[in-house]
TORBAVO-32958 format. One record per residue (C-alpha): residue in one letter; x, z, y; residue number from 1. Coordinates in steps of 0.02 Angstrom, whole numbers, plus 50000, padded with zeros to 5 digits. Each point is the difference from the previous one (the first is absolute). Layout:
N
+---------+-------+-------+-------+-----+
| residuo |     x |     z |     y | num |
+---------+-------+-------+-------+-----+
|       A |     X |     Z |     Y | NUM |
...
+---------+-------+-------+-------+-----+
// end
This chain:
302
+---------+-------+-------+-------+-----+
| residuo |     x |     z |     y | num |
+---------+-------+-------+-------+-----+
|       M | 50999 | 49714 | 49138 |   1 |
|       K | 50093 | 50126 | 50118 |   2 |
|       N | 49884 | 49966 | 50143 |   3 |
|       N | 49841 | 50025 | 49906 |   4 |
|       R | 50078 | 50175 | 49937 |   5 |
|       I | 50016 | 50049 | 50180 |   6 |
|       Y | 49840 | 49933 | 50032 |   7 |
|       Y | 49917 | 50125 | 49859 |   8 |
|       E | 50089 | 50142 | 50041 |   9 |
|       V | 49952 | 49993 | 50170 |  10 |
|       N | 49843 | 49972 | 49984 |  11 |
|       I | 49945 | 50112 | 49866 |  12 |
|       A | 50084 | 50149 | 50133 |  13 |
|       N | 49842 | 50115 | 50032 |  14 |
|       G | 49998 | 50149 | 50131 |  15 |
|       L | 50009 | 50036 | 50179 |  16 |
|       F | 50117 | 49880 | 50095 |  17 |
|       K | 50071 | 50023 | 50179 |  18 |
|       V | 50008 | 49836 | 50096 |  19 |
|       V | 50066 | 50064 | 50177 |  20 |
|       D | 49952 | 50166 | 50086 |  21 |
|       R | 49800 | 50028 | 50013 |  22 |
|       V | 49973 | 49847 | 49881 |  23 |
|       Y | 49968 | 50034 | 49811 |  24 |
|       Q | 49953 | 49918 | 49850 |  25 |
|       I | 49904 | 50035 | 49825 |  26 |
|       R | 50062 | 49889 | 49882 |  27 |
|       G | 49974 | 49982 | 49798 |  28 |
|       F | 49829 | 50094 | 50015 |  29 |
|       D | 49892 | 49855 | 49976 |  30 |
|       Q | 50011 | 49806 | 50030 |  31 |
|       A | 50023 | 50021 | 50182 |  32 |
|       T | 50101 | 50082 | 50111 |  33 |
|       M | 49931 | 50147 | 50117 |  34 |
|       T | 50099 | 50007 | 50179 |  35 |
|       I | 49982 | 50167 | 50103 |  36 |
|       I | 50049 | 49997 | 50168 |  37 |
|       E | 50021 | 50176 | 50093 |  38 |
|       G | 49886 | 49994 | 50163 |  39 |
|       D | 50026 | 50126 | 50134 |  40 |
|       T | 49868 | 50115 | 49941 |  41 |
|       G | 49966 | 49923 | 49819 |  42 |
|       L | 50021 | 49867 | 49867 |  43 |
|       I | 49972 | 49806 | 50016 |  44 |
|       V | 49968 | 49948 | 49809 |  45 |
|       V | 50011 | 49824 | 49982 |  46 |
|       D | 49915 | 49926 | 49838 |  47 |
|       P | 49939 | 50160 | 49896 |  48 |
|       L | 50016 | 49918 | 49822 |  49 |
|       T | 49882 | 49915 | 49870 |  50 |
|       V | 49911 | 50169 | 49941 |  51 |
|       N | 49976 | 50180 | 50085 |  52 |
|       E | 50099 | 50095 | 49879 |  53 |
|       A | 50159 | 49918 | 50026 |  54 |
|       S | 50000 | 49994 | 50193 |  55 |
|       K | 49970 | 50179 | 49986 |  56 |
|       A | 50131 | 50031 | 49874 |  57 |
|       G | 50122 | 49910 | 50131 |  58 |
|       L | 49930 | 50103 | 50156 |  59 |
|       D | 50035 | 50163 | 49913 |  60 |
|       L | 50183 | 49944 | 49950 |  61 |
|       Y | 50038 | 49960 | 50188 |  62 |
|       Y | 49933 | 50174 | 50047 |  63 |
|       Q | 50117 | 50067 | 49874 |  64 |
|       H | 50144 | 49956 | 50085 |  65 |
|       R | 49920 | 49966 | 50195 |  66 |
|       P | 49900 | 50097 | 50108 |  67 |
|       R | 49811 | 49995 | 49966 |  68 |
|       K | 49936 | 49913 | 50142 |  69 |
|       P | 49812 | 49933 | 49975 |  70 |
|       V | 49972 | 49826 | 49993 |  71 |
|       V | 49934 | 49942 | 50166 |  72 |
|       A | 50007 | 49794 | 49980 |  73 |
|       V | 49979 | 49884 | 49838 |  74 |
|       I | 50045 | 49826 | 49999 |  75 |
|       Y | 49949 | 49855 | 49879 |  76 |
|       T | 50134 | 49865 | 50014 |  77 |
|       H | 49866 | 49880 | 49908 |  78 |
|       S | 49865 | 49979 | 49889 |  79 |
|       H | 50056 | 50016 | 49837 |  80 |
|       S | 49926 | 50157 | 49889 |  81 |
|       D | 50192 | 50076 | 49974 |  82 |
|       H | 50021 | 50036 | 50179 |  83 |
|       Y | 49840 | 50082 | 50037 |  84 |
|       G | 49918 | 50069 | 49856 |  85 |
|       G | 50076 | 50170 | 49992 |  86 |
|       V | 49940 | 50046 | 50192 |  87 |
|       K | 49911 | 50143 | 49937 |  88 |
|       G | 50153 | 50088 | 49930 |  89 |
|       V | 50078 | 49999 | 50162 |  90 |
|       I | 49836 | 50029 | 50128 |  91 |
|       S | 49820 | 50034 | 49976 |  92 |
|       E | 49847 | 49929 | 50079 |  93 |
|       E | 49958 | 50147 | 50094 |  94 |
|       D | 50165 | 49981 | 50087 |  95 |
|       V | 49983 | 49833 | 50061 |  96 |
|       T | 49825 | 50024 | 50052 |  97 |
|       S | 50059 | 50138 | 50097 |  98 |
|       G | 50118 | 49914 | 50083 |  99 |
|       K | 50149 | 50092 | 49944 | 100 |
|       V | 50056 | 49844 | 49902 | 101 |
|       R | 50011 | 49828 | 50062 | 102 |
|       I | 50007 | 49844 | 49871 | 103 |
|       Y | 50091 | 49830 | 50065 | 104 |
|       A | 49986 | 49822 | 49900 | 105 |
|       P | 50012 | 49828 | 50035 | 106 |
|       N | 49884 | 49890 | 50064 | 107 |
|       G | 49866 | 49948 | 49881 | 108 |
|       F | 50035 | 50148 | 49864 | 109 |
|       M | 49837 | 50051 | 49952 | 110 |
|       N | 49938 | 49827 | 49976 | 111 |
|       A | 50134 | 49960 | 49890 | 112 |
|       V | 49985 | 50170 | 49897 | 113 |
|       V | 49821 | 49945 | 49981 | 114 |
|       N | 50030 | 49829 | 49955 | 115 |
|       E | 50139 | 50034 | 49851 | 116 |
|       T | 49948 | 50164 | 49931 | 117 |
|       L | 49808 | 50014 | 50022 | 118 |
|       I | 49944 | 49799 | 49985 | 119 |
|       I | 50147 | 49971 | 49847 | 120 |
|       G | 50042 | 50153 | 49985 | 121 |
|       N | 49949 | 50024 | 49798 | 122 |
|       A | 50080 | 49824 | 49952 | 123 |
|       L | 50160 | 50053 | 50111 | 124 |
|       F | 50033 | 50160 | 49911 | 125 |
|       R | 49963 | 49935 | 49837 | 126 |
|       R | 50134 | 49872 | 50033 | 127 |
|       A | 50130 | 50117 | 50079 | 128 |
|       A | 49980 | 50113 | 49848 | 129 |
|       F | 50081 | 49828 | 49896 | 130 |
|       Q | 50114 | 49978 | 50139 | 131 |
|       F | 50069 | 50171 | 50016 | 132 |
|       G | 49965 | 50068 | 49838 | 133 |
|       P | 49949 | 50180 | 50055 | 134 |
|       L | 49916 | 50043 | 49825 | 135 |
|       L | 50152 | 49947 | 49897 | 136 |
|       P | 50070 | 50147 | 49903 | 137 |
|       R | 50146 | 50090 | 50090 | 138 |
|       G | 50165 | 50005 | 49908 | 139 |
|       E | 50122 | 50143 | 50011 | 140 |
|       R | 50076 | 49937 | 50173 | 141 |
|       G | 49824 | 49996 | 50067 | 142 |
|       N | 49939 | 49873 | 50103 | 143 |
|       V | 50137 | 49850 | 50028 | 144 |
|       D | 49943 | 49908 | 50163 | 145 |
|       A | 49894 | 49868 | 50075 | 146 |
|       G | 50131 | 49927 | 50108 | 147 |
|       L | 49945 | 50079 | 50165 | 148 |
|       G | 49959 | 50165 | 49940 | 149 |
|       K | 49943 | 50110 | 49856 | 150 |
|       V | 49828 | 49960 | 49923 | 151 |
|       S | 49871 | 50156 | 50038 | 152 |
|       F | 49813 | 49959 | 49964 | 153 |
|       A | 49972 | 50199 | 49948 | 154 |
|       G | 49915 | 50078 | 50128 | 155 |
|       T | 49868 | 49996 | 50120 | 156 |
|       T | 49993 | 49870 | 50147 | 157 |
|       S | 49924 | 50027 | 50159 | 158 |
|       L | 49966 | 49908 | 50178 | 159 |
|       I | 49975 | 50053 | 50170 | 160 |
|       P | 49969 | 49871 | 50113 | 161 |
|       P | 50126 | 49977 | 50169 | 162 |
|       T | 49965 | 50073 | 50154 | 163 |
|       D | 50107 | 49883 | 50101 | 164 |
|       T | 50039 | 49819 | 49964 | 165 |
|       I | 50141 | 49911 | 50062 | 166 |
|       E | 49911 | 49839 | 50072 | 167 |
|       K | 50130 | 49908 | 50091 | 168 |
|       P | 50145 | 49910 | 49914 | 169 |
|       S | 50122 | 50113 | 50085 | 170 |
|       E | 49944 | 50193 | 50053 | 171 |
|       S | 50114 | 50150 | 50058 | 172 |
|       R | 49902 | 50176 | 49982 | 173 |
|       T | 50072 | 50163 | 50018 | 174 |
|       I | 49953 | 50110 | 49855 | 175 |
|       D | 50025 | 50189 | 50002 | 176 |
|       G | 50163 | 49968 | 50123 | 177 |
|       V | 50073 | 49861 | 49873 | 178 |
|       E | 49993 | 49809 | 50070 | 179 |
|       F | 49943 | 49874 | 49889 | 180 |
|       D | 50022 | 49804 | 50017 | 181 |
|       F | 49857 | 49938 | 49882 | 182 |
|       M | 49996 | 49794 | 49963 | 183 |
|       N | 49869 | 49935 | 49907 | 184 |
|       T | 50040 | 49900 | 49861 | 185 |
|       P | 49828 | 49930 | 49918 | 186 |
|       N | 49977 | 49875 | 49861 | 187 |
|       T | 50190 | 50044 | 49931 | 188 |
|       E | 50017 | 50112 | 49861 | 189 |
|       A | 49839 | 50089 | 50025 | 190 |
|       P | 49832 | 49912 | 50115 | 191 |
|       A | 50032 | 50142 | 50129 | 192 |
|       E | 50185 | 50075 | 50011 | 193 |
|       M | 50090 | 50069 | 50137 | 194 |
|       I | 50177 | 50039 | 50030 | 195 |
|       F | 50076 | 50122 | 50124 | 196 |
|       Y | 50160 | 50043 | 50083 | 197 |
|       L | 50057 | 50187 | 50057 | 198 |
|       P | 50107 | 49973 | 50166 | 199 |
|       Q | 50063 | 50178 | 50007 | 200 |
|       F | 50067 | 49987 | 49800 | 201 |
|       R | 50033 | 49829 | 50011 | 202 |
|       V | 49908 | 49981 | 49847 | 203 |
|       L | 49909 | 49859 | 49951 | 204 |
|       D | 49864 | 50015 | 49859 | 205 |
|       M | 49943 | 49831 | 49921 | 206 |
|       A | 49857 | 50064 | 49905 | 207 |
|       E | 50008 | 49876 | 49873 | 208 |
|       I | 50050 | 49827 | 50046 | 209 |
|       V | 50182 | 50033 | 49962 | 210 |
|       T | 50052 | 50089 | 49849 | 211 |
|       H | 50152 | 49998 | 49893 | 212 |
|       N | 49917 | 49841 | 49887 | 213 |
|       L | 49908 | 49854 | 50004 | 214 |
|       H | 49816 | 50048 | 50034 | 215 |
|       N | 49869 | 49907 | 49890 | 216 |
|       L | 49883 | 49859 | 50112 | 217 |
|       L | 49877 | 49978 | 49871 | 218 |
|       P | 49963 | 50192 | 49925 | 219 |
|       L | 49933 | 49988 | 49825 | 220 |
|       R | 49880 | 50139 | 50044 | 221 |
|       G | 49904 | 49886 | 50096 | 222 |
|       T | 50047 | 50055 | 50175 | 223 |
|       Q | 49986 | 49879 | 50149 | 224 |
|       V | 50134 | 49867 | 49982 | 225 |
|       R | 50146 | 50034 | 50130 | 226 |
|       D | 50050 | 49884 | 50133 | 227 |
|       A | 50186 | 49975 | 49972 | 228 |
|       N | 50001 | 49915 | 50171 | 229 |
|       A | 49937 | 50137 | 50108 | 230 |
|       W | 50095 | 50124 | 49886 | 231 |
|       A | 50170 | 49905 | 50066 | 232 |
|       K | 49933 | 49996 | 50178 | 233 |
|       D | 49967 | 50191 | 50030 | 234 |
|       I | 50172 | 50050 | 49908 | 235 |
|       N | 50077 | 49874 | 50132 | 236 |
|       Q | 49898 | 50079 | 50139 | 237 |
|       A | 50060 | 50187 | 49935 | 238 |
|       L | 50188 | 49923 | 49982 | 239 |
|       A | 49986 | 49932 | 50180 | 240 |
|       D | 49909 | 50147 | 50078 | 241 |
|       F | 50066 | 50178 | 49908 | 242 |
|       G | 50172 | 49915 | 49888 | 243 |
|       P | 50121 | 50026 | 50134 | 244 |
|       K | 49964 | 50182 | 50056 | 245 |
|       T | 49951 | 50062 | 49809 | 246 |
|       D | 50125 | 50113 | 49915 | 247 |
|       V | 49876 | 50025 | 49837 | 248 |
|       L | 49870 | 49891 | 49938 | 249 |
|       I | 49877 | 50091 | 49891 | 250 |
|       A | 49866 | 49932 | 49888 | 251 |
|       Q | 49828 | 50084 | 49905 | 252 |
|       H | 50098 | 49955 | 49842 | 253 |
|       Q | 50171 | 50027 | 49937 | 254 |
|       W | 50149 | 50045 | 50096 | 255 |
|       P | 50070 | 49997 | 50185 | 256 |
|       V | 50126 | 49889 | 50071 | 257 |
|       W | 50129 | 50070 | 50133 | 258 |
|       G | 50115 | 49905 | 50122 | 259 |
|       T | 49934 | 49880 | 50125 | 260 |
|       E | 50111 | 49854 | 49910 | 261 |
|       R | 49918 | 50033 | 49826 | 262 |
|       V | 49834 | 50015 | 50075 | 263 |
|       D | 50010 | 49829 | 50080 | 264 |
|       T | 50056 | 49930 | 49848 | 265 |
|       I | 49868 | 50062 | 49878 | 266 |
|       L | 49862 | 49949 | 50137 | 267 |
|       R | 50077 | 49806 | 50005 | 268 |
|       K | 50002 | 49989 | 49818 | 269 |
|       Q | 49829 | 50070 | 49977 | 270 |
|       R | 49940 | 49893 | 50146 | 271 |
|       D | 50093 | 49837 | 49931 | 272 |
|       L | 49941 | 50023 | 49827 | 273 |
|       Y | 49822 | 50019 | 50018 | 274 |
|       K | 50018 | 49840 | 50133 | 275 |
|       F | 50103 | 49901 | 49855 | 276 |
|       I | 49846 | 50031 | 49880 | 277 |
|       N | 49873 | 49942 | 50134 | 278 |
|       D | 50094 | 49841 | 50050 | 279 |
|       Q | 50062 | 49935 | 49834 | 280 |
|       T | 49827 | 50019 | 49917 | 281 |
|       I | 49934 | 49899 | 50135 | 282 |
|       R | 50143 | 49872 | 49993 | 283 |
|       L | 49964 | 49971 | 49814 | 284 |
|       I | 49804 | 49996 | 50001 | 285 |
|       T | 50006 | 49876 | 50145 | 286 |
|       D | 50144 | 49880 | 49946 | 287 |
|       P | 49953 | 49833 | 49995 | 288 |
|       A | 50102 | 49933 | 49852 | 289 |
|       R | 49965 | 50152 | 49898 | 290 |
|       N | 49811 | 49989 | 50035 | 291 |
|       I | 50011 | 49806 | 49944 | 292 |
|       C | 50081 | 50041 | 49846 | 293 |
|       N | 49869 | 50128 | 49956 | 294 |
|       I | 49855 | 49887 | 50025 | 295 |
|       Y | 50085 | 49874 | 49878 | 296 |
|       R | 50023 | 50141 | 49868 | 297 |
|       Y | 49830 | 50064 | 50013 | 298 |
|       F | 49907 | 49823 | 50028 | 299 |
|       P | 50107 | 49898 | 49900 | 300 |
|       S | 49970 | 49802 | 50028 | 301 |
|       N | 49920 | 49920 | 49850 | 302 |
+---------+-------+-------+-------+-----+
// end
């Protein structure tokens, strides 16, 4: 109970949070977290939340405490709407068309968005309403939580297609003076997803493939079933490539983890968690003795 209480109190906190110098996060404004990285001339916004109103409110809060620099780039870490739907709250299509702002996304991003949002969108959002309860009346304490963050369906959603795609399994880009080491992690938590490492700040952003809980592998709302084996493999690769040189691990939900040793621990635990589920599921469905028992159970002899 004590650990559950601590989890609740940390996850319920909302506001502007400093991760390290030049890296900030807006938490508690929406189900996702919006990360703001200060470049040489402007801001790099990572995952502008679900609705325009929430992302604008988050950026306004940032400007109350930090210099008012323009947004020069947006990064979509993956193809779920709580990570791109509020993009027009922080930039405009005119800024993108003119070249003032560039948008980065993982390989296959638009295809995944079309498949999940347009083709099965009506059914998905209807089921999501049952899963997350956005229409339930608020109590005196407001919205309790949805595990990963606050449920926010009230507002206007939007999407501006990316201008730049991270095509290769690993790519390095320099965006407004900040070096990014991108790693594609497809078919894990989302069909199109990527993580990135910031060498200048020793910060590793695991998008949504590492959080402080067990993520669902069979989403009730009807999005694509997740590949637990691929998920574990990509966490292991991130651990090998970035773990020893990471001081802070962040994600696009919940709160950061500070300290290389603690980063190593959470990466290993999350990797082993998804690998265990995958391996034990396969073991149980392929166990000959268990299958023979099931045959006699469902097809008893006369």
